[in-house]
N, C-alpha and C positions, 0 to 999 in steps of 0.2 A: 506494499498500500505507499500511495506519495505522501512523503510529508505534507504539513498544513502549509502554504503559502505565507511567508513571512512578506508583509507591507509595513515601509518603515516610514511612508509621507509622515509628516508633523503635522500635528495641528485637528487628527483627526480623533475622535474617541474610539476606545476601544475595550470591549468585555474579554480580561483575561482571568483565564481558569488555570491554575498551577497544582497538581497533586506531589504528597508524600510520595517517596519512590514505591513501591508495592502497597501505595497507598498506608504506609505506615504513620502512625501519631509524629507532627512533626510541632504538634504546640500539648506539652502534658503537665502542665501549671501554669499561672498566671501569670509569671515572670517571664515566661517564654511568651507569650502573647506582648507583654509589655516591649519587650527586646526586639521584637518585629516590629511592632509600632511604633520603635525609635529609631529603627533602620530606615523605615519607611520616609520619616520626617528627615535622615540625617541625608538620603538620595534624593528627596526633594528636592532638598537646597541645591545637590549638587549639578542635578539632569534636569533640573526646573520644568519636570511634569504636572500634571494638574492631576490631582486625585477628588474626583466626583463622589467615588461610593465605594466603599469594599465590606467584605464580610468575610474573617477568618475564621476557619472551623477548625476540628482538634486535627484532620488530617488532609486538609487543601483551604486554598486563598480565592475568594473573587475580588476581582478590582474591575471598576470603570475608571479607566485612566485615559489621559490624552498628553503625549507627547509633543514635545515644543520645539526640538531640536531633530533635525534628519537624522533618521537613522538609529535614536536614540531605545527605542523601545524594547532591544533584545538586549541593549549595554545595562538598562534597567535592570529586568530580570534574572540577567547573570551578574551582576553587584549583589542584590538582595539574597538571591540564593546562595552563592558564596560563602557570602560574611554571614548569613544563617548556620550555614552548612558548619562554619570553624566554631560558630557558639553552640552549636548543637550536640557535635561531636567533642568538644572540648569538655561540656557539662556531662554528657552520658556516658563517656568515655566508649563512644564509635568512631568508626572508619568507614571512607567509604562515600556514596550517595545518600544523600538525605531526600532529595528532590529529584521526579519522574527527571527524564533527559528533555523534554519538549511541554512548553508551556500553549495553550490554546488560546489563540486569540480570535475577536469577531468584531467585524465594523459595527459601530450604531452612529444612526440616525439623531443628529440632535433636534428633537421632537419630542413629543410625551412619549415617544418609543423610549427615550433615555432615562425616562423618571420612572415607566414601568421594569425595566431593566436593572435600577437601583433597587426598589421593594423587592424584586426575584431574589435580589442576592441577599438582600438583610432579612427574608423570612426563610433562608436556608436551616438556621437553627431551628425555628419552630417545626419546620417540615421533618427535620429529624428528631423530633420530638425531645428534643434539649432544653427547651424552656416553650412556655405556652403563649409568651406576647415577645415581639422582637426588640423592644423596650429592655426586657431582662436579661438581653446579650449583649455584654457591654463591650465585644470585638467588633464592633461594627460602626458603620455609619449612622443607622438607623436614629439614634438620639440626636444626632446632630438635625437632622430632619422633624422628627417626631415627637422630641421630648420637651419638656418644660425646664428641665433640670440640664446646665451644660454641663459636660464632661471635659476638663481641661486637657485631659489624654488625646483628645480626637478633635478638639475645636480648632486649634491652630494647623491641622493636617488637612481637611476637608476642604476642596475649592469647591464653593455652592451652585448648585446645579441651577445651570441657565434656565432648563423649564421649571423647575421649583419655584424660579424668582419671579416665575410668569402667574404662577396660582393664584397670588394676590397683593397687592400693597404693602397689605397688615401681618407682622411677622407670625401672629397670632394663628390668623385665619389660615394663613399656610401651613403650618403645623395641623390645626385640624383637617384641612383636605388630606394632608399627605396620611393620617391615621386615618379617616376613613376610606381612602384608597386600601388599604389592608384585604378587605374581606373580598375585595374583587379578583385582584393579583392570588389569593389562597385558592382559588376553586381551579381544581384539576385542569379544568378545560385552558384557564385561560395560564395557568404555569407551564400546562403542554405546549401550548401556541408560542410561549417566548424562549422555551427549552428549544423546540425543533428551528425554530428561526437563528437562534444562537449558533446552534450545531451547523447549521448552511454556513455558515462563516458572517454573515450579515442580517442585521434588524432594522426594519426603517421601512418607510413607506415604500410602495413599489418602485415610484420615481427614482429614489435614495438608493434602491438595489441594483436598477438598472444604470445609474450614473457611474456607479461605483466600479459592476462589473465592466464598463465600459473604458472608464479613466484607467484602469488594472490591466486590462486585455486578459481578461481570463472568462472563463465560463462556470468554473466553481473556487469558490475561495478556498476549498481544502484540497485543491488538486495547485499544481504547478500550470503555470501558462505554458502553452504550446511552444515549440521552437518554430519560427521565422521560415516559414518552407518556401519563400525568394531565393 
């Protein structure tokens, strides 16, 4: 099976999924989550990417991230995983790979698709039966958008979702609208739709999907482009 295509153009948001090697647990305690969040802050300053949504699960991570430097997405993920691997193997006296070899990336339309994908990420702990409500999972961006209580651990990490800003001119109303959308996203039909779109490599309006395919000259975002036959 061909490897997923790596699109490196800046200023396009991506959904990034990365798993522990053989789906092993990569965050074993609270200190592990905190260390990784501090890594995100460190490399965000260094590589100037935007982080709109994230969710750290025990054996995988979700990001909605927008690189701002040409070709930097693979560098961001490499630095994150290498720094975390050194920490993890030192702490748990391990050797070798901690993360799987390849992360999975999907392009996202900057529209309401953007915010649906964010909620999809943040509902992971609920779907996994780890908490009853996403506000109870500290290791995601949900409380930045949907909680009345600020968390200093993530408040200076998140770039506000551009569609979220358009929900209302009033901050409290925005939070309430975000909370109200949970029930719709958690429905199995909606979850499957988002999951299938992300699996296809692009999530958005038909015009956006067609534009991206034309721009990058490919038929499928999870296949390498065909060689020029001329």
